[in-house]
C-alpha positions as CSV (number, residue, x, y, z in Angstrom):
1,X,-93.6,22.9,-21.9
2,X,-92.7,22.3,-25.5
3,X,-96.4,21.6,-26.2
4,X,-97.2,25.1,-24.9
5,X,-94.5,26.6,-27.0
6,X,-95.8,24.7,-30.0
7,X,-99.3,26.1,-29.4
8,X,-97.8,29.6,-29.4
9,X,-96.0,29.0,-32.7
10,X,-98.9,27.3,-34.4
11,X,-101.3,30.1,-33.5
12,X,-98.8,32.7,-34.9
13,X,-98.2,30.6,-38.0
14,X,-101.9,30.7,-38.8
15,X,-101.9,34.5,-38.8
16,X,-101.4,36.2,-42.1
17,X,-98.4,38.3,-41.1
18,X,-95.6,38.4,-38.6
19,X,-93.6,41.3,-37.1
20,X,-90.2,40.5,-38.7
21,X,-86.9,42.1,-37.8
22,X,-83.3,41.4,-39.1
23,X,-80.3,40.6,-37.0
24,X,-76.8,40.3,-38.5
25,X,-78.1,40.7,-42.1
26,X,-81.3,40.7,-44.2
27,X,-81.0,36.9,-44.4
28,X,-80.9,36.5,-40.6
29,X,-84.5,37.0,-39.3
30,X,-86.3,37.1,-36.0
31,X,-89.9,37.5,-35.1
32,X,-91.8,38.4,-32.0
33,X,-92.8,34.7,-31.8
34,X,-89.1,33.6,-31.6
35,X,-88.6,35.9,-28.7
36,X,-91.8,34.8,-26.9
37,X,-91.1,31.1,-27.3
38,X,-87.5,31.4,-25.9
39,X,-88.8,33.4,-23.0
40,X,-91.5,30.8,-22.3
41,X,-89.0,28.0,-22.4
42,X,-86.4,29.6,-20.3
43,X,-88.9,30.8,-17.7
44,X,-90.5,27.4,-17.4
45,X,-87.2,25.5,-17.2
46,X,-85.7,28.0,-14.8
47,X,-88.7,27.3,-12.5
48,X,-88.1,23.5,-12.6
49,X,-84.2,23.7,-12.6
50,X,-83.1,27.0,-10.9
51,X,-79.4,26.1,-10.9
52,X,-79.3,25.3,-14.7
53,X,-77.8,27.6,-17.3
54,X,-79.0,28.5,-20.7
55,X,-77.8,29.3,-24.2
56,X,-80.6,30.7,-26.3
57,X,-80.4,32.1,-29.9
58,X,-82.3,35.3,-29.1
59,X,-80.5,35.8,-25.8
60,X,-77.2,35.6,-27.6
61,X,-78.5,38.0,-30.3
62,X,-79.3,40.4,-27.4
63,X,-75.7,40.3,-26.2
64,X,-75.4,37.2,-23.9
65,X,-72.1,35.4,-24.3
66,X,-72.0,31.8,-25.6
67,X,-70.6,30.0,-22.6
68,X,-70.7,26.3,-22.1
69,X,-69.5,25.1,-18.7
70,X,-69.7,21.8,-16.9
71,X,-73.0,23.0,-15.4
72,X,-76.3,21.5,-16.8
73,X,-77.0,23.8,-19.8
74,X,-80.1,24.0,-21.9
75,X,-79.4,25.0,-25.5
76,X,-82.5,26.5,-27.2
77,X,-83.5,27.6,-30.7
78,X,-87.1,28.8,-30.3
79,X,-87.8,28.5,-34.0
80,X,-85.2,26.9,-36.2
81,X,-86.3,27.8,-39.7
82,X,-87.5,31.4,-39.0
83,X,-87.5,32.2,-42.7
84,X,-89.8,29.2,-43.3
85,X,-92.0,30.5,-40.5
86,X,-92.2,34.0,-41.9
87,X,-93.1,32.6,-45.3
88,X,-95.6,30.1,-43.9
89,X,-93.6,27.0,-45.0
90,X,-94.4,24.3,-42.5
91,X,-90.8,23.1,-41.9
92,X,-89.7,24.5,-38.6
93,X,-88.4,23.1,-35.3
94,X,-88.6,24.2,-31.6
95,X,-85.2,22.9,-30.4
96,X,-84.3,22.1,-26.8
97,X,-81.0,20.3,-26.0
98,X,-79.5,19.5,-22.7
99,X,-75.7,19.3,-22.1
100,X,-74.1,18.3,-18.8
101,X,-70.3,18.5,-18.3
102,X,-70.2,19.6,-22.0
103,X,-71.8,16.4,-23.2
104,X,-75.2,16.2,-24.8
105,X,-77.7,14.2,-22.7
106,X,-81.1,14.9,-24.2
107,X,-82.7,16.6,-27.2
108,X,-86.2,17.5,-28.4
109,X,-87.1,18.9,-31.9
110,X,-90.8,19.6,-32.3
111,X,-92.5,20.8,-35.4
112,X,-95.8,22.2,-34.1
113,X,-97.2,22.6,-37.6
114,X,-96.9,18.9,-38.7
115,X,-97.0,17.8,-35.0
116,X,-93.8,15.7,-35.4
117,X,-92.0,15.3,-32.1
118,X,-88.4,14.0,-32.3
119,X,-86.7,13.1,-29.0
120,X,-83.8,11.3,-27.5
121,X,-82.0,10.7,-24.2
122,X,-78.4,9.4,-24.0
123,X,-78.4,5.6,-24.3
124,X,-82.1,5.3,-24.8
125,X,-82.5,5.6,-28.5
126,X,-84.2,8.1,-30.8
127,X,-88.0,8.5,-31.3
128,X,-90.5,10.2,-33.5
129,X,-93.9,10.6,-31.8
130,X,-93.0,7.7,-29.5
131,X,-91.8,5.3,-32.2
132,X,-88.1,4.3,-32.7
133,X,-86.3,5.8,-35.6
134,X,-82.9,4.9,-37.2
135,X,-80.6,6.3,-39.9
136,X,-80.5,4.8,-43.4
137,X,-78.0,2.2,-44.6
138,X,-77.2,4.0,-47.9
139,X,-73.4,3.8,-48.6
140,X,-72.9,5.4,-52.0
141,X,-73.7,9.0,-53.0
142,X,-75.3,7.7,-56.3
143,X,-78.0,6.1,-54.2
144,X,-78.4,8.9,-51.7
145,X,-80.8,11.8,-51.1
146,X,-78.5,14.6,-50.0
147,X,-79.3,18.0,-48.4
148,X,-76.9,20.8,-49.1
149,X,-78.0,24.2,-47.8
150,X,-76.7,27.8,-47.8
151,X,-77.4,29.7,-44.6
152,X,-77.4,33.4,-43.7
153,X,-73.6,33.8,-44.4
154,X,-73.3,34.8,-48.0
155,X,-69.6,35.8,-48.3
156,X,-67.9,35.1,-51.7
157,X,-65.9,32.2,-50.1
158,X,-69.1,30.6,-48.7
159,X,-71.0,31.0,-52.0
160,X,-68.2,29.6,-54.1
161,X,-67.8,26.7,-51.7
162,X,-71.6,26.0,-51.9
163,X,-71.7,26.1,-55.7
164,X,-68.6,23.9,-56.1
165,X,-69.8,21.4,-53.6
166,X,-73.2,21.3,-55.1
167,X,-71.8,20.7,-58.6
168,X,-69.5,17.9,-57.2
169,X,-72.1,16.1,-55.2
170,X,-75.1,16.5,-57.5
171,X,-73.3,16.6,-60.8
172,X,-70.1,14.6,-60.6
173,X,-71.2,12.2,-57.9
174,X,-74.7,11.9,-59.4
175,X,-76.5,11.9,-56.0
176,X,-79.9,10.2,-56.3
177,X,-81.7,13.5,-55.3
178,X,-81.1,16.8,-53.7
179,X,-83.3,18.6,-51.1
180,X,-83.1,21.6,-48.8
181,X,-85.7,22.1,-46.0
182,X,-84.6,25.5,-44.6
183,X,-84.0,24.3,-41.1
184,X,-80.9,22.6,-39.8
185,X,-82.8,20.8,-37.1
186,X,-85.3,19.4,-39.6
187,X,-82.5,18.4,-41.9
188,X,-80.8,16.5,-39.1
189,X,-83.8,14.7,-37.7
190,X,-84.8,13.6,-41.2
191,X,-81.3,12.0,-41.5
192,X,-82.0,10.4,-38.1
193,X,-85.3,8.9,-39.3
194,X,-83.7,7.7,-42.6
195,X,-85.8,10.0,-44.9
196,X,-82.6,11.6,-46.3
197,X,-79.2,10.0,-46.3
198,X,-76.9,12.9,-45.7
199,X,-76.8,16.7,-44.9
200,X,-74.0,19.3,-45.0
201,X,-74.0,22.9,-44.1
202,X,-71.5,25.6,-42.9
203,X,-72.0,28.6,-40.6
204,X,-74.4,27.0,-38.1
205,X,-74.6,27.7,-34.3
206,X,-74.8,25.4,-31.4
207,X,-78.5,26.1,-30.9
208,X,-79.3,25.1,-34.5
209,X,-77.9,21.6,-34.0
210,X,-77.5,20.6,-30.4
211,X,-81.0,19.0,-29.9
212,X,-81.0,17.3,-33.3
213,X,-77.4,16.1,-32.8
214,X,-78.5,14.1,-29.7
215,X,-81.4,12.6,-31.7
216,X,-79.1,11.8,-34.6
217,X,-76.6,10.1,-32.4
218,X,-79.2,8.0,-30.7
219,X,-80.6,7.1,-34.1
220,X,-77.3,5.4,-35.0
221,X,-74.9,8.1,-36.2
222,X,-72.0,9.4,-34.2
223,X,-71.5,13.2,-34.6
224,X,-68.9,15.8,-34.2
225,X,-70.2,19.1,-32.9
226,X,-67.0,21.0,-33.3
227,X,-67.2,24.5,-34.6
228,X,-70.0,25.6,-36.9
229,X,-69.9,22.9,-39.6
230,X,-72.2,19.9,-40.0
231,X,-71.6,16.8,-42.2
232,X,-73.8,13.9,-41.2
233,X,-74.7,10.7,-43.1
234,X,-76.3,7.4,-42.3
235,X,-73.1,5.4,-42.9
236,X,-69.4,6.1,-42.5
237,X,-68.7,5.3,-46.2
238,X,-71.2,7.8,-47.4
239,X,-69.8,10.5,-45.1
240,X,-66.3,9.8,-46.3
241,X,-67.3,10.0,-50.0
242,X,-69.2,13.2,-49.5
243,X,-66.3,14.8,-47.5
244,X,-63.9,14.1,-50.3
245,X,-66.2,15.8,-52.8
246,X,-66.9,18.9,-50.8
247,X,-65.1,22.3,-51.0
248,X,-64.7,22.9,-47.3
249,X,-64.8,26.2,-45.5
250,X,-62.9,26.7,-42.2
251,X,-65.2,28.1,-39.5
252,X,-64.0,29.5,-36.1
253,X,-65.4,27.7,-33.1
254,X,-68.0,29.5,-31.0
255,X,-67.1,29.1,-27.4
256,X,-66.2,25.6,-26.0
257,X,-67.2,22.7,-28.1
258,X,-69.6,20.1,-26.9
259,X,-67.7,16.9,-26.3
260,X,-68.7,13.3,-27.1
261,X,-68.0,10.6,-24.6
């Protein structure tokens, strides 16, 4: 099913233009492909699992409430990195996570352009195209490749926090390198495979990170999916050093939090 969604996205990506709309702001984009992919995934999963529930980015944008219950729930972002998709930057992810009793059980992040398929099931490890992956062992910020990213929320508080944190991590702490890939899911699975050492962002939603969080956990890094903030690193010492250097922004939770057992 994710393969079929990938074909749809890849075909649209190869076209010269997309029908682009804005949602909450002109930095929050949606295309007809986002909507078509989510519809395809929900329709297919509903046929296989008629009693399961869904939280989908475009469904929520259309007015559906974010509600996580004990029932098996699929958490879907049809295209994480829509701005990349619109501008034909090949860093995007089709994200499908499964939570049962508010605990993540499985996750898939598929980049149909590069054909990278990241997957994980609880207790079975994390994989990329069938091969095991693991987080890095980098412990100091001075040796780390760090992703810091500003999302669609551009309030003065958010912008000030981003600039101050960037200066602290990249300037004061002298991080080895900085990157930003434009997709929360891609950022997280790259931490999972050890390509980057840490990633921090504020203002995310559960569909941005649920699938990748399962992969990251199975790749060797515990996670906390509380609220709308992500700070993940390959080692606890690196996470602690980064946390102390960041200017944090308090974010309200969005529905019930996914729990970790």
